[in-house]
py3Dmol code that shows the C-alpha trace and the ligand (Angstrom):
import py3Dmol

protein = """\
ATOM      1  CA  MET A   1     104.995  95.899  94.028  1.00  0.00           C
ATOM      2  CA  GLU A   2     102.897  96.590  97.068  1.00  0.00           C
ATOM      3  CA  ARG A   3     103.280  95.866 100.837  1.00  0.00           C
ATOM      4  CA  ALA A   4     101.118  94.165 103.441  1.00  0.00           C
ATOM      5  CA  THR A   5     102.011  93.519 106.949  1.00  0.00           C
ATOM      6  CA  PHE A   6     100.389  90.883 109.232  1.00  0.00           C
ATOM      7  CA  ALA A   7     100.701  89.513 112.737  1.00  0.00           C
ATOM      8  CA  ALA A   8      99.125  85.936 113.245  1.00  0.00           C
ATOM      9  CA  GLY A   9     101.193  84.312 115.904  1.00  0.00           C
ATOM     10  CA  CYS A  10     104.669  82.781 115.635  1.00  0.00           C
ATOM     11  CA  PHE A  11     106.172  84.303 112.421  1.00  0.00           C
ATOM     12  CA  TRP A  12     107.957  81.033 111.224  1.00  0.00           C
ATOM     13  CA  GLY A  13     104.655  79.701 110.007  1.00  0.00           C
ATOM     14  CA  VAL A  14     103.034  82.946 108.860  1.00  0.00           C
ATOM     15  CA  GLU A  15     106.009  83.790 106.786  1.00  0.00           C
ATOM     16  CA  ASP A  16     106.077  80.357 105.213  1.00  0.00           C
ATOM     17  CA  ALA A  17     102.246  80.472 104.450  1.00  0.00           C
ATOM     18  CA  PHE A  18     102.627  83.776 102.663  1.00  0.00           C
ATOM     19  CA  ARG A  19     105.710  82.814 100.795  1.00  0.00           C
ATOM     20  CA  ARG A  20     103.749  79.955  99.284  1.00  0.00           C
ATOM     21  CA  THR A  21     100.741  82.277  98.499  1.00  0.00           C
ATOM     22  CA  PRO A  22     100.439  83.100  94.664  1.00  0.00           C
ATOM     23  CA  GLY A  23     101.394  86.634  93.892  1.00  0.00           C
ATOM     24  CA  VAL A  24     103.640  87.069  96.878  1.00  0.00           C
ATOM     25  CA  VAL A  25     107.128  87.858  95.849  1.00  0.00           C
ATOM     26  CA  GLU A  26     108.689  88.255  99.347  1.00  0.00           C
ATOM     27  CA  ALA A  27     107.843  87.582 103.023  1.00  0.00           C
ATOM     28  CA  VAL A  28     110.056  88.862 105.760  1.00  0.00           C
ATOM     29  CA  SER A  29     109.753  87.908 109.478  1.00  0.00           C
ATOM     30  CA  GLY A  30     109.998  90.840 111.768  1.00  0.00           C
ATOM     31  CA  TYR A  31     108.527  92.906 114.662  1.00  0.00           C
ATOM     32  CA  ALA A  32     106.043  95.548 114.468  1.00  0.00           C
ATOM     33  CA  GLY A  33     103.460  97.527 116.513  1.00  0.00           C
ATOM     34  CA  GLY A  34     105.689  98.102 119.449  1.00  0.00           C
ATOM     35  CA  HIS A  35     107.753 101.047 120.844  1.00  0.00           C
ATOM     36  CA  ILE A  36     111.305  99.748 121.003  1.00  0.00           C
ATOM     37  CA  ALA A  37     113.772 100.518 118.208  1.00  0.00           C
ATOM     38  CA  HIS A  38     115.976  97.488 116.774  1.00  0.00           C
ATOM     39  CA  PRO A  39     114.238  94.991 118.929  1.00  0.00           C
ATOM     40  CA  SER A  40     115.815  91.518 119.362  1.00  0.00           C
ATOM     41  CA  TYR A  41     113.917  88.224 119.428  1.00  0.00           C
ATOM     42  CA  GLU A  42     114.685  87.872 123.174  1.00  0.00           C
ATOM     43  CA  GLN A  43     113.289  91.409 123.907  1.00  0.00           C
ATOM     44  CA  VAL A  44     110.120  90.661 122.093  1.00  0.00           C
ATOM     45  CA  CYS A  45     109.685  87.406 123.817  1.00  0.00           C
ATOM     46  CA  GLY A  46     110.035  89.109 127.130  1.00  0.00           C
ATOM     47  CA  GLY A  47     106.727  90.740 126.328  1.00  0.00           C
ATOM     48  CA  ASN A  48     107.378  94.310 127.053  1.00  0.00           C
ATOM     49  CA  THR A  49     108.256  95.768 123.744  1.00  0.00           C
ATOM     50  CA  GLY A  50     104.754  96.099 122.512  1.00  0.00           C
ATOM     51  CA  HIS A  51     105.892  94.447 119.311  1.00  0.00           C
ATOM     52  CA  ALA A  52     104.082  91.437 117.666  1.00  0.00           C
ATOM     53  CA  GLU A  53     105.980  88.925 115.585  1.00  0.00           C
ATOM     54  CA  SER A  54     104.984  90.009 112.160  1.00  0.00           C
ATOM     55  CA  VAL A  55     105.519  89.387 108.485  1.00  0.00           C
ATOM     56  CA  GLU A  56     105.949  91.958 105.856  1.00  0.00           C
ATOM     57  CA  VAL A  57     104.689  90.713 102.440  1.00  0.00           C
ATOM     58  CA  THR A  58     105.584  92.207  99.217  1.00  0.00           C
ATOM     59  CA  PHE A  59     103.148  91.273  96.412  1.00  0.00           C
ATOM     60  CA  ASP A  60     102.553  91.897  92.707  1.00  0.00           C
ATOM     61  CA  PRO A  61      99.199  93.594  92.397  1.00  0.00           C
ATOM     62  CA  SER A  62      98.917  92.150  88.957  1.00  0.00           C
ATOM     63  CA  LYS A  63      98.861  88.677  90.235  1.00  0.00           C
ATOM     64  CA  THR A  64      96.877  89.077  93.486  1.00  0.00           C
ATOM     65  CA  THR A  65      95.083  91.574  95.566  1.00  0.00           C
ATOM     66  CA  TYR A  66      95.304  92.954  98.973  1.00  0.00           C
ATOM     67  CA  GLU A  67      91.894  91.539  99.697  1.00  0.00           C
ATOM     68  CA  ALA A  68      93.053  88.055  98.688  1.00  0.00           C
ATOM     69  CA  LEU A  69      95.933  88.353 101.070  1.00  0.00           C
ATOM     70  CA  VAL A  70      93.740  89.654 103.994  1.00  0.00           C
ATOM     71  CA  ARG A  71      91.497  86.564 103.404  1.00  0.00           C
ATOM     72  CA  ARG A  72      94.521  84.205 103.518  1.00  0.00           C
ATOM     73  CA  PHE A  73      95.574  85.903 106.761  1.00  0.00           C
ATOM     74  CA  PHE A  74      92.178  84.951 108.287  1.00  0.00           C
ATOM     75  CA  GLU A  75      92.528  81.324 107.076  1.00  0.00           C
ATOM     76  CA  ILE A  76      96.040  80.600 108.385  1.00  0.00           C
ATOM     77  CA  HIS A  77      95.305  81.413 111.982  1.00  0.00           C
ATOM     78  CA  ASP A  78      92.493  81.563 114.619  1.00  0.00           C
ATOM     79  CA  PRO A  79      91.705  85.264 114.857  1.00  0.00           C
ATOM     80  CA  THR A  80      89.419  84.697 117.864  1.00  0.00           C
ATOM     81  CA  GLN A  81      92.335  84.033 120.119  1.00  0.00           C
ATOM     82  CA  LEU A  82      93.397  87.098 122.183  1.00  0.00           C
ATOM     83  CA  ASN A  83      97.112  87.660 122.790  1.00  0.00           C
ATOM     84  CA  ARG A  84      98.005  84.104 121.905  1.00  0.00           C
ATOM     85  CA  GLN A  85      98.086  81.712 118.911  1.00  0.00           C
ATOM     86  CA  GLY A  86      97.871  78.096 119.625  1.00  0.00           C
ATOM     87  CA  PRO A  87     100.700  77.035 121.987  1.00  0.00           C
ATOM     88  CA  ASP A  88     102.255  80.480 121.845  1.00  0.00           C
ATOM     89  CA  VAL A  89     100.955  82.802 124.617  1.00  0.00           C
ATOM     90  CA  GLY A  90     101.706  86.465 125.122  1.00  0.00           C
ATOM     91  CA  ALA A  91     100.894  89.833 123.379  1.00  0.00           C
ATOM     92  CA  GLN A  92     103.715  89.294 120.925  1.00  0.00           C
ATOM     93  CA  TYR A  93     101.493  86.624 119.311  1.00  0.00           C
ATOM     94  CA  ARG A  94      98.353  88.844 118.954  1.00  0.00           C
ATOM     95  CA  SER A  95      96.559  89.126 115.665  1.00  0.00           C
ATOM     96  CA  VAL A  96      97.032  92.365 113.930  1.00  0.00           C
ATOM     97  CA  ILE A  97      96.574  93.721 110.325  1.00  0.00           C
ATOM     98  CA  PHE A  98      98.878  96.624 109.745  1.00  0.00           C
ATOM     99  CA  TYR A  99      97.626  98.702 107.016  1.00  0.00           C
ATOM    100  CA  HIS A 100      99.680 100.888 104.769  1.00  0.00           C
ATOM    101  CA  SER A 101      96.930 103.108 103.224  1.00  0.00           C
ATOM    102  CA  PRO A 102      93.338 104.167 103.690  1.00  0.00           C
ATOM    103  CA  GLU A 103      92.369 101.650 100.915  1.00  0.00           C
ATOM    104  CA  GLN A 104      94.035  98.774 102.869  1.00  0.00           C
ATOM    105  CA  GLN A 105      92.362  99.901 106.028  1.00  0.00           C
ATOM    106  CA  GLU A 106      88.951  99.850 104.316  1.00  0.00           C
ATOM    107  CA  ILE A 107      89.538  96.315 102.911  1.00  0.00           C
ATOM    108  CA  ALA A 108      90.839  94.950 106.164  1.00  0.00           C
ATOM    109  CA  GLU A 109      87.842  96.280 108.105  1.00  0.00           C
ATOM    110  CA  ARG A 110      85.327  95.222 105.500  1.00  0.00           C
ATOM    111  CA  VAL A 111      86.708  91.564 105.399  1.00  0.00           C
ATOM    112  CA  LYS A 112      86.837  91.280 109.185  1.00  0.00           C
ATOM    113  CA  LYS A 113      83.126  92.550 109.323  1.00  0.00           C
ATOM    114  CA  GLU A 114      82.136  90.086 106.615  1.00  0.00           C
ATOM    115  CA  LEU A 115      83.762  87.147 108.257  1.00  0.00           C
ATOM    116  CA  ALA A 116      82.622  87.896 111.757  1.00  0.00           C
ATOM    117  CA  PRO A 117      79.273  85.951 111.676  1.00  0.00           C
ATOM    118  CA  GLN A 118      81.341  82.819 110.755  1.00  0.00           C
ATOM    119  CA  TYR A 119      83.141  82.917 114.122  1.00  0.00           C
ATOM    120  CA  LEU A 120      80.045  83.368 116.327  1.00  0.00           C
ATOM    121  CA  PRO A 121      79.702  83.130 119.238  1.00  0.00           C
ATOM    122  CA  LYS A 122      83.280  84.127 119.398  1.00  0.00           C
ATOM    123  CA  THR A 123      84.470  87.547 118.324  1.00  0.00           C
ATOM    124  CA  ILE A 124      87.417  88.363 116.110  1.00  0.00           C
ATOM    125  CA  ALA A 125      90.344  89.704 118.247  1.00  0.00           C
ATOM    126  CA  THR A 126      92.151  91.062 115.248  1.00  0.00           C
ATOM    127  CA  SER A 127      93.164  94.713 115.621  1.00  0.00           C
ATOM    128  CA  ILE A 128      93.537  96.824 112.546  1.00  0.00           C
ATOM    129  CA  GLU A 129      96.272  99.383 113.110  1.00  0.00           C
ATOM    130  CA  PRO A 130      98.433 101.816 110.906  1.00  0.00           C
ATOM    131  CA  ALA A 131     101.704 100.302 109.886  1.00  0.00           C
ATOM    132  CA  LYS A 132     104.583 101.973 111.386  1.00  0.00           C
ATOM    133  CA  GLU A 133     108.155 100.820 111.528  1.00  0.00           C
ATOM    134  CA  PHE A 134     108.981  97.222 110.679  1.00  0.00           C
ATOM    135  CA  TRP A 135     111.981  95.755 112.188  1.00  0.00           C
ATOM    136  CA  ARG A 136     113.459  92.930 110.309  1.00  0.00           C
ATOM    137  CA  ALA A 137     114.104  89.728 112.525  1.00  0.00           C
ATOM    138  CA  GLU A 138     117.376  88.011 113.036  1.00  0.00           C
ATOM    139  CA  GLU A 139     118.674  86.164 110.029  1.00  0.00           C
ATOM    140  CA  TYR A 140     118.055  82.782 111.733  1.00  0.00           C
ATOM    141  CA  HIS A 141     114.385  83.506 111.833  1.00  0.00           C
ATOM    142  CA  GLN A 142     114.157  84.193 108.134  1.00  0.00           C
ATOM    143  CA  ARG A 143     112.818  81.248 105.991  1.00  0.00           C
ATOM    144  CA  TYR A 144     113.004  79.245 109.192  1.00  0.00           C
ATOM    145  CA  ALA A 145     110.302  76.688 107.961  1.00  0.00           C
ATOM    146  CA  GLU A 146     112.379  76.017 104.933  1.00  0.00           C
ATOM    147  CA  LYS A 147     115.615  75.593 106.949  1.00  0.00           C
ATOM    148  CA  HIS A 148     114.042  73.324 109.470  1.00  0.00           C
ATOM    149  CA  PRO A 149     111.473  71.042 107.664  1.00  0.00           C
ATOM    150  CA  GLY A 150     109.065  69.454 109.925  1.00  0.00           C
ATOM    151  CA  ARG A 151     110.198  71.491 112.982  1.00  0.00           C
ATOM    152  CA  VAL A 152     107.750  74.308 112.744  1.00  0.00           C
ATOM    153  CA  VAL A 153     105.170  73.180 115.234  1.00  0.00           C
ATOM    154  CA  CYS A 154     103.296  76.569 115.241  1.00  0.00           C
ATOM    155  CA  HIS A 155      99.569  76.719 114.356  1.00  0.00           C
ATOM    156  CA  ILE A 156      99.784  76.307 110.657  1.00  0.00           C
TER     157      ILE A 156
END
"""
ligand_1 = """\
10
LIG
N 106.625 77.934 120.350
C 107.476 78.416 119.469
C 107.725 79.840 119.247
C 108.556 80.418 118.353
S 108.201 81.667 117.547
C 109.379 82.343 116.542
C 108.969 77.858 119.779
O 109.143 76.800 119.320
O 109.669 78.363 120.550
O 107.940 82.651 118.589
"""
view = py3Dmol.view(width=600, height=400)
view.addModel(protein, "pdb")
view.setStyle({"model": 0}, {"cartoon": {"style": "trace"}})
view.addModel(ligand_1, "xyz")
view.setStyle({"model": 1}, {"stick": {}})
view.zoomTo()
view.show()
């Protein structure tokens, strides 16, 4: 199994979208990219932790590829929005690909570059950063969309 980590706005919808993507075996909501250990949802919402709402995806490389997941990531949100996603505003909703290897970094950068013309005259705000620690979110945020059908009003 391999890992892929993405931030694309409110994690409820992002987790749900990846969970329903073929080849994905697990998707976990959490916080990444910041500087506070064991962050809480309230701290992350406060906007001063540096963390983005993120989803850690575990996938079966015999059933899908990292590149397919990166393409899915671009499809499920608007990567031209800077520090927000739809109704959710703040750096915790920024768009990030957290790579776990030089190969993942190369793929993320290549796909971003390939897609860029499709978004003109806007530019893709997605940042591509090394994956560091991933902090699992509180249990009530896991499988939120499944637990609250119809209530997830995020961008997806
Ligand atoms: N606008 C959303 C944000 C939730 S998300 C987990 C809400 O209903 O609060 O940041």
